[in-house]
C-alpha positions in Angstrom: -7.6 -58.6 12.4 -6.8 -57.8 16.0 -3.5 -56.2 17.2 -1.9 -59.6 18.0 -2.7 -61.0 14.5 -1.3 -57.9 12.8 2.0 -57.9 14.6 2.4 -61.7 14.3 1.6 -62.0 10.6 3.4 -58.8 9.4 6.7 -60.5 8.4 4.9 -63.2 6.4 2.8 -60.5 4.7 6.0 -58.8 3.5 7.5 -62.1 2.4 4.4 -63.4 0.5 3.5 -60.0 -1.0 0.3 -59.6 0.9 1.1 -56.0 1.3 0.1 -54.3 -1.9 -0.1 -50.8 -3.4 -3.1 -49.1 -4.8 -2.6 -46.0 -6.9 -5.2 -43.2 -6.8 -4.8 -40.9 -9.9 -4.8 -37.1 -9.7 -6.3 -35.0 -12.5 -6.4 -31.5 -13.7 -10.2 -30.8 -13.6 -9.8 -28.0 -16.2 -8.3 -30.3 -18.8 -9.2 -33.8 -17.7 -5.6 -34.9 -17.9 -3.8 -37.0 -15.3 -1.1 -35.2 -13.4 0.1 -37.7 -10.8 -1.0 -40.4 -8.4 -0.7 -41.3 -4.7 0.4 -44.7 -3.5 -1.9 -46.2 -0.9 -1.0 -49.3 1.2 -3.4 -52.3 1.4 -3.0 -55.7 3.2 -4.6 -58.5 1.2 -4.9 -61.1 3.9 -5.7 -64.7 2.6 -8.3 -65.2 5.4 -9.5 -61.8 6.5 -9.6 -60.2 3.1 -8.5 -56.6 2.3 -7.3 -54.6 5.3 -7.3 -50.8 4.9 -4.6 -48.5 6.4 -6.8 -47.4 9.2 -7.1 -51.1 10.2 -3.4 -51.8 10.7 -1.2 -48.6 10.3 -1.7 -47.4 13.9 -0.7 -50.9 15.1 2.4 -50.9 13.0 3.3 -47.5 14.3 2.9 -48.6 18.0 5.1 -51.6 17.4 7.9 -49.9 15.4 7.0 -51.7 12.1 5.8 -48.8 10.1 9.2 -47.9 8.7 9.5 -51.3 7.1 6.0 -51.0 5.6 6.7 -47.5 4.2 10.0 -48.7 2.6 8.1 -51.7 1.2 5.6 -49.4 -0.5 8.4 -47.2 -1.8 10.1 -50.1 -3.4 6.9 -51.3 -5.0 6.4 -47.8 -6.5 9.9 -47.8 -7.8 9.3 -51.2 -9.4 6.1 -49.9 -11.0 7.8 -46.8 -12.4 10.6 -49.0 -13.8 8.0 -51.2 -15.5 6.4 -48.2 -17.1 9.7 -46.9 -18.4 10.8 -50.4 -19.7 7.5 -50.8 -21.6 7.6 -47.3 -23.1 4.6 -46.0 -21.1 4.9 -42.3 -20.0 4.6 -42.4 -16.2 3.2 -39.8 -13.9 4.9 -38.8 -10.6 3.7 -41.0 -7.7 3.7 -39.8 -4.1 4.5 -42.0 -1.1 3.8 -41.3 2.5 6.5 -40.6 5.1 5.4 -41.2 8.7 6.5 -39.4 11.8 8.3 -42.5 12.8 10.3 -42.6 9.6 11.5 -39.1 10.3 12.3 -39.6 14.0 14.5 -42.7 13.4 16.8 -40.9 11.1 18.6 -42.0 7.9 15.3 -42.4 6.0 16.3 -40.3 3.0 19.4 -42.4 2.5 17.3 -45.6 2.5 14.9 -44.1 -0.1 17.9 -43.2 -2.3 19.4 -46.6 -2.0 16.1 -48.2 -3.3 15.6 -45.6 -6.0 19.1 -46.0 -7.5 18.7 -49.8 -7.5 15.7 -49.5 -9.8 17.2 -46.6 -11.7 14.1 -44.4 -11.5 14.4 -40.7 -12.1 13.7 -38.8 -8.9 11.2 -36.6 -10.8 8.9 -39.6 -10.9 8.8 -39.9 -7.1 7.2 -37.6 -4.6 7.1 -37.7 -0.8 4.2 -36.8 1.5 4.3 -35.7 5.1 1.3 -34.8 7.2 1.2 -31.6 9.2 0.6 -33.6 12.3 3.9 -35.3 11.8 5.6 -31.9 12.2 4.0 -31.0 15.5 6.7 -31.0 18.2 9.5 -31.8 15.9 9.7 -28.9 13.4 13.5 -28.7 13.5 14.0 -32.4 12.7 11.3 -32.3 10.0 12.9 -29.3 8.4 16.2 -31.1 8.3 14.6 -34.1 6.5 12.8 -31.8 4.1 16.1 -30.2 3.2 17.7 -33.6 2.6 14.7 -34.6 0.4 15.1 -31.4 -1.6 18.8 -31.9 -2.0 18.1 -35.3 -3.4 15.6 -33.8 -5.8 12.3 -35.0 -4.3 9.1 -32.9 -4.5 7.6 -32.7 -1.0 3.8 -32.5 -0.4 2.0 -31.6 2.8 -0.9 -34.0 3.2 -4.2 -33.2 4.9 -3.4 -29.5 5.2 -6.0 -27.7 7.4 -6.9 -30.8 9.5 -4.5 -29.9 12.4 -4.4 -27.0 14.9 -1.3 -25.2 13.8 -1.6 -25.4 10.0 -0.5 -21.8 9.2 2.5 -21.9 11.7 3.7 -25.2 10.2 3.4 -24.0 6.7 5.4 -20.9 7.5 8.3 -23.0 8.8 8.2 -25.9 6.4 9.4 -25.5 2.8 6.9 -27.8 1.1 6.3 -27.8 -2.7 2.7 -28.9 -2.9 -0.2 -28.6 -0.5 -2.9 -31.3 -0.3 -6.1 -29.8 1.1 -8.3 -31.7 3.6 -11.7 -31.9 1.9 -13.5 -32.4 5.2 -14.2 -28.6 4.9 -16.6 -29.3 2.1 -18.6 -32.1 3.7 -22.3 -31.5 3.1 -23.2 -28.5 1.0 -20.5 -26.9 -1.1 -19.6 -23.4 0.0 -20.6 -21.9 3.3 -18.1 -21.3 6.0 -16.0 -24.4 5.0 -15.9 -23.1 1.5 -14.7 -19.7 2.6 -11.9 -21.3 4.7 -10.7 -23.5 1.8 -10.9 -20.6 -0.6 -8.6 -18.6 1.7 -6.2 -21.6 1.7 -6.1 -21.7 -2.1 -5.5 -18.0 -2.4 -2.8 -18.1 0.2 -1.1 -21.0 -1.6 -1.0 -19.0 -4.8 0.9 -16.2 -3.2 3.3 -18.8 -1.8 3.9 -20.1 -5.4 2.6 -23.5 -4.3 0.2 -25.8 -6.2 -2.8 -27.2 -4.3 -4.4 -30.6 -4.7 -7.9 -31.3 -3.3 -7.9 -34.8 -1.9 -11.0 -36.9 -1.2 -13.2 -35.2 -3.8 -16.3 -37.3 -4.4 -18.7 -35.3 -6.5 -18.6 -33.2 -9.6 -20.1 -30.3 -7.6 -17.1 -30.3 -5.2 -14.6 -30.6 -8.1 -16.3 -27.6 -9.9 -16.3 -25.6 -6.8 -12.6 -26.2 -6.2 -11.9 -25.2 -9.9 -13.9 -22.0 -9.4 -11.7 -20.9 -6.6 -8.4 -21.7 -8.4 -7.6 -25.3 -7.3 -7.7 -27.4 -10.5 -5.9 -30.5 -9.2 -8.3 -33.2 -8.0 -7.8 -36.6 -6.3 -10.8 -38.7 -5.3 -13.6 -41.0 -6.3 -15.1 -38.4 -8.6 -12.3 -39.4 -11.1 -11.1 -42.8 -9.9 -10.9 -45.3 -7.0 -7.4 -46.4 -6.0 -6.3 -48.8 -8.7 -4.0 -51.9 -8.8 -0.7 -51.2 -10.6 -1.8 -53.2 -13.7 -5.0 -51.1 -14.1 -3.1 -47.8 -13.7 -0.6 -49.0 -16.3 -3.3 -49.6 -18.8 -4.9 -46.3 -18.0 -1.5 -44.6 -18.6 -1.3 -46.2 -22.0 -4.4 -44.4 -23.2 -4.8 -41.2 -21.2 -3.5 -37.7 -21.6 -0.9 -36.5 -19.2 0.4 -33.1 -18.0 2.7 -31.8 -15.3 1.6 -30.2 -12.1 2.4 -26.5 -12.5 3.0 -23.9 -9.8 -0.1 -22.0 -8.6 1.5 -18.6 -9.0 4.6 -17.4 -10.8 5.1 -13.7 -10.1 6.9 -11.7 -12.8 10.1 -9.9 -11.9 10.7 -7.6 -10.3 7.6 -8.2 -8.3 8.4 -9.8 -4.9 5.2 -10.9 -3.2 6.7 -11.4 0.2 8.2 -7.9 0.3 5.2 -6.3 -1.3 2.7 -7.5 1.3 5.1 -6.6 4.2 3.8 -3.2 5.5 7.4 -2.3 6.5 9.0 -3.1 3.1 10.3 -0.5 0.6 7.9 -1.9 -2.0 4.9 -1.1 0.2 6.3 2.3 1.0 6.6 3.1 -2.7 3.1 1.7 -3.5 1.5 3.7 -0.7 3.3 7.0 -1.1 5.3 7.5 -4.2 3.4 6.1 -7.1 0.2 7.5 -8.4 -3.3 6.2 -7.7 -3.1 2.5 -8.1 -4.9 -0.8 -7.4 -4.0 -4.5 -7.6 -6.6 -7.0 -8.5 -6.9 -10.6 -9.6 -8.7 -11.6 -12.9 -9.8 -14.9 -14.3 -12.4 -15.7 -16.9 -14.5 -12.6 -16.3 -14.2 -12.7 -12.5 -12.3 -9.9 -10.7 -11.3 -9.3 -7.1 -9.6 -6.2 -5.8 -6.7 -7.1 -3.5 -5.1 -3.8 -2.6 -5.5 -0.1 -3.3 -3.5 2.9 -2.1 -4.7 6.1 -0.5 -4.2 8.1 -3.8 -6.6 5.6 -5.5 -9.3 6.5 -3.0 -8.7 10.3 -3.4 -8.7 10.0 -7.2 -12.2 8.6 -7.2 -13.3 11.8 -5.5 -16.0 10.0 -3.5 -16.2 9.7 0.3 -15.5 6.0 0.3 -12.9 3.9 2.2 -10.3 1.4 1.2 -12.5 -1.3 2.8 -15.5 -0.2 0.7 -13.5 -0.6 -2.5 -11.9 -4.0 -1.6 -15.2 -5.5 -0.4 -17.1 -4.3 -3.5 -17.7 -6.1 -6.8 -15.2 -4.4 -9.2 -17.7 -4.7 -12.0 -20.7 -3.1 -10.3 -19.5 0.4 -11.3 -19.4 -0.5 -15.0 -22.2 -0.6 -17.5 -22.0 -3.4 -20.1 -20.4 -1.2 -22.8 -17.6 0.2 -20.6 -17.0 -3.2 -19.0 -16.4 -4.6 -22.4 -13.9 -1.8 -23.2 -12.0 -2.5 -19.9 -12.0 -6.3 -20.3 -10.8 -6.0 -23.9 -7.9 -3.9 -22.7 -7.2 -6.3 -19.9 -7.0 -9.3 -22.2 -4.6 -7.4 -24.5 -2.4 -6.7 -21.4 -2.5 -10.4 -20.5 -1.7 -11.5 -24.0 1.1 -9.0 -24.7 2.7 -8.7 -21.2 2.9 -5.0 -21.9 1.1 -2.0 -20.5 -2.3 -1.3 -22.1 -4.5 1.8 -21.6 -8.2 2.7 -21.9 -10.8 5.2 -20.7 -14.1 4.0 -19.2 -17.0 5.7 -17.6 -18.0 4.3 -14.2 -20.8 5.0 -11.6 -19.7 5.0 -8.0 -22.0 5.3 -4.9 -21.1 6.4 -1.4 -23.2 6.6 1.7 -22.9 10.3 2.0 -22.2 11.6 -1.5 -24.8 9.6 -3.3 -24.1 8.6 -6.9 -21.5 10.0 -9.3 -20.5 9.1 -12.9 -16.8 9.6 -13.6 -14.4 8.8 -16.4 -11.3 6.8 -15.4 -8.1 6.5 -17.5 -6.4 3.2 -16.7 -2.9 1.9 -17.4 -2.9 -1.8 -16.9 0.0 -4.3 -16.6 0.0 -8.0 -15.5 2.5 -8.6 -12.7 1.7 -12.3 -11.9 -0.1 -15.4 -13.3 -1.6 -18.4 -11.6 -2.8 -20.8 -14.3 -5.6 -18.9 -16.0 -5.7 -16.3 -13.2 -3.7 -13.0 -13.6 -2.6 -10.5 -10.9 -3.0 -7.0 -12.4 -1.5 -3.7 -11.5 -3.6 -0.7 -12.6 -2.6 3.0 -12.4 -5.7 5.2 -12.6 -6.5 8.8 -13.3 -9.8 10.6 -13.0 -10.2 12.5 -16.3 -13.9 13.4 -15.9 -13.3 17.2 -16.0 -11.0 16.8 -19.0 -13.6 14.7 -20.8 -16.4 17.2 -20.0 -14.3 20.1 -21.3 -13.6 18.2 -24.5 -17.3 17.3 -24.9 -18.4 20.9 -24.3 -15.8 22.1 -26.9 -16.8 19.4 -29.4 -20.5 20.2 -28.9 -19.8 23.9 -29.4 -17.9 23.3 -32.6 -20.5 20.9 -33.9 -23.3 23.3 -33.2 -21.5 26.1 -34.9 -20.6 23.9 -37.9 -24.0 22.6 -38.1 -25.6 26.0 -37.9 -23.3 27.5 -40.5 -23.6 24.6 -42.9 -27.3 23.9 -42.5 -28.9 27.4 -42.5 -32.2 27.6 -44.3 -32.1 24.0 -45.3 -33.8 20.7 -44.7 -31.8 18.9 -42.0 -31.8 15.6 -40.2 -29.8 13.6 -37.7 -28.9 10.0 -38.5 -27.7 7.5 -35.8 -25.4 5.2 -37.7 -25.5 2.2 -35.3 -29.3 1.9 -35.2 -30.1 3.3 -38.7 -32.6 5.8 -37.1 -33.2 9.2 -38.6 -34.8 12.2 -36.9 -35.9 14.9 -39.3 -36.1 18.6 -38.6 -39.5 20.5 -38.3 -39.4 21.6 -41.9 -38.9 18.0 -43.1 -42.0 16.9 -41.1 -44.0 19.9 -42.1 -43.2 20.0 -45.9 -42.5 16.4 -46.6 -44.9 14.7 -44.2 -42.1 12.7 -42.4 -42.7 11.3 -38.9 -40.5 12.3 -35.9 -38.5 9.1 -36.2 -37.7 6.9 -39.2 -36.4 3.4 -38.7 -34.2 1.5 -41.2 -33.1 4.7 -42.9 -32.8 5.5 -45.8 -35.3 2.9 -47.1 -38.5 5.0 -46.0 -37.4 8.1 -48.1 -36.6 5.9 -51.1 -39.9 4.1 -50.9 -41.9 7.4 -50.7 -40.0 8.9 -53.6 -38.2 11.8 -51.8 -34.9 10.2 -53.1 -35.7 9.0 -56.7 -35.1 5.4 -57.7 -32.2 6.1 -60.1 -30.3 7.7 -57.1 -31.4 5.0 -54.6 -28.3 2.8 -54.9 -26.0 5.8 -54.6 -27.7 7.0 -51.5 -27.6 3.5 -49.9 -23.9 3.4 -50.6 -23.4 6.7 -48.8 -24.8 5.1 -45.7 -22.5 2.1 -46.0 -19.6 4.6 -46.3 -20.8 6.4 -43.1 -20.7 3.1 -41.3 -17.1 2.6 -42.4 -16.1 6.1 -41.1 -16.5 8.5 -44.0 -16.1 12.0 -42.5 -17.9 14.0 -45.2 -20.1 13.2 -48.2 -21.9 15.6 -50.6 -23.5 15.7 -54.0 -26.2 17.4 -56.0 -29.3 15.1 -56.1 -32.7 15.7 -57.7 -35.3 15.2 -55.0 -39.0 14.5 -54.9 -41.2 13.6 -57.9 -40.5 17.1 -59.3 -36.7 16.2 -59.4 -35.8 19.5 -57.8 -32.0 19.8 -57.4 -30.7 19.9 -53.9 -27.1 20.0 -52.6 -27.1 17.1 -50.1 -24.3 16.7 -47.6 -23.4 14.6 -44.6 -21.0 15.5 -41.7 -20.0 12.6 -39.4 -19.5 12.8 -35.6 -17.2 10.2 -34.0 -17.1 8.9 -30.4 -14.0 9.0 -28.1 -12.7 5.8 -29.6 -12.9 7.1 -33.2 -15.9 5.1 -34.1 -18.7 6.8 -36.3 -21.5 7.7 -34.0 -23.9 10.1 -35.8 -24.1 11.8 -39.2 -25.8 15.2 -39.7 -27.5 15.6 -43.1 -28.8 18.5 -44.9 -30.4 19.4 -48.3 -30.0 22.9 -49.6 -31.9 24.1 -52.7 -29.6 24.7 -55.7 -30.3 28.0 -57.3 -29.4 28.9 -61.0 -27.6 25.5 -61.5 -30.2 23.4 -63.4 -27.4 21.5 -65.3 -26.4 19.8 -62.0 -29.8 18.2 -61.8 -28.9 15.7 -64.6 
């Protein structure tokens, strides 16, 4: 259709219902549930076939006809939502486009409300979309219309965010509720510079407490990437083409629905805007008056440090900078065991909403100081959530010296106790977790034992050092050691000669109270033959 045909036949298209609405569903890619839909205009011409918006919308705008077309679509959407409600089908919110011309002519919100009330459709089932390009050169007027929409109860979406030249400035000045991202950033390979830019947009939207919808998603790879950076809401052919109303109605009858939730809801009294303002009292307190602290995001095993204060850097005791910490992988300083301890504590803090604490050993590397292993005591509290993502505040304390003094004292006490208890005896060390036993020199010399016994105590039962009638009792001792028995002792006849020995175990525990090792000894019983029975 050429421009003359479009303008000449537009009135008839409205009268005969040639203008139609297609609905493209929006889904939560994490749950597979529908969260909303966008209404898209089509012109079903009896001779020329389906005409898409790009074919006729610019012509309607040039000739002052777009307002009638937009109101026509809005009325069709209201009729569709009314049909859903009348038939007992749970509807999803449907968004309709508002053009720059709708805003400039004035009175548009009043016309929307007149139509909505006529169909008696709750305003929560209708959303409005503006493009960032429609705000260029008319921010004051657009802000006024947005205020009127909000006062009437409409959710306002910014469409094609990132496609213009002043995206950040417009977003700063316009109070929109949902951001729809321009997926042209992800054309071709997923990731790269475009992926970095769109990731920054998603993270920024989270701090603005604003959900994001990725529009025009065509592949599972794109959808998975968007989910990985925190944008779960997807619109595009990867889920569905734009559908006629009848098809969407049938889809709603059989699909699961869920609301679109905010991307970030900070917990009081945390105020994100004030906290990130370098001149604010919150920043002053964080930087100067609290102890060593860091703020990081956490989601499904992934962590990213967002901010640290000067005291945090000093507490590490390494010659590293704030930039070094923020740009590093937070997990690279943890070994698997200590990472598990920290993540278990973190999950408890997320679940409880309360402060949780732990101690973990970490290895840090700096360019001038080399490598150092230190023990960090962390007090963790969640201060914000964004879906499955949590924003975490961690107070830290370097307790390496304290732990070393404790270890030295414990080693000294253990050696003294062991020396006093095990003098002139057969002695061995049993590692509880691995069931490994290391005998003393006398055990190896007199009893022929190797330097390491696996699956202990089975080897000494099999070779007869511990007689068969005491085997079950001795096995039970080792089960008790696994459960945390601190001390075990009894008189047991050993070897084929059934010589009575006073056998005892003393258990050593790790810093978390778990049994680590047991030190065993066998002392010959003198002048007590009756105890051998």
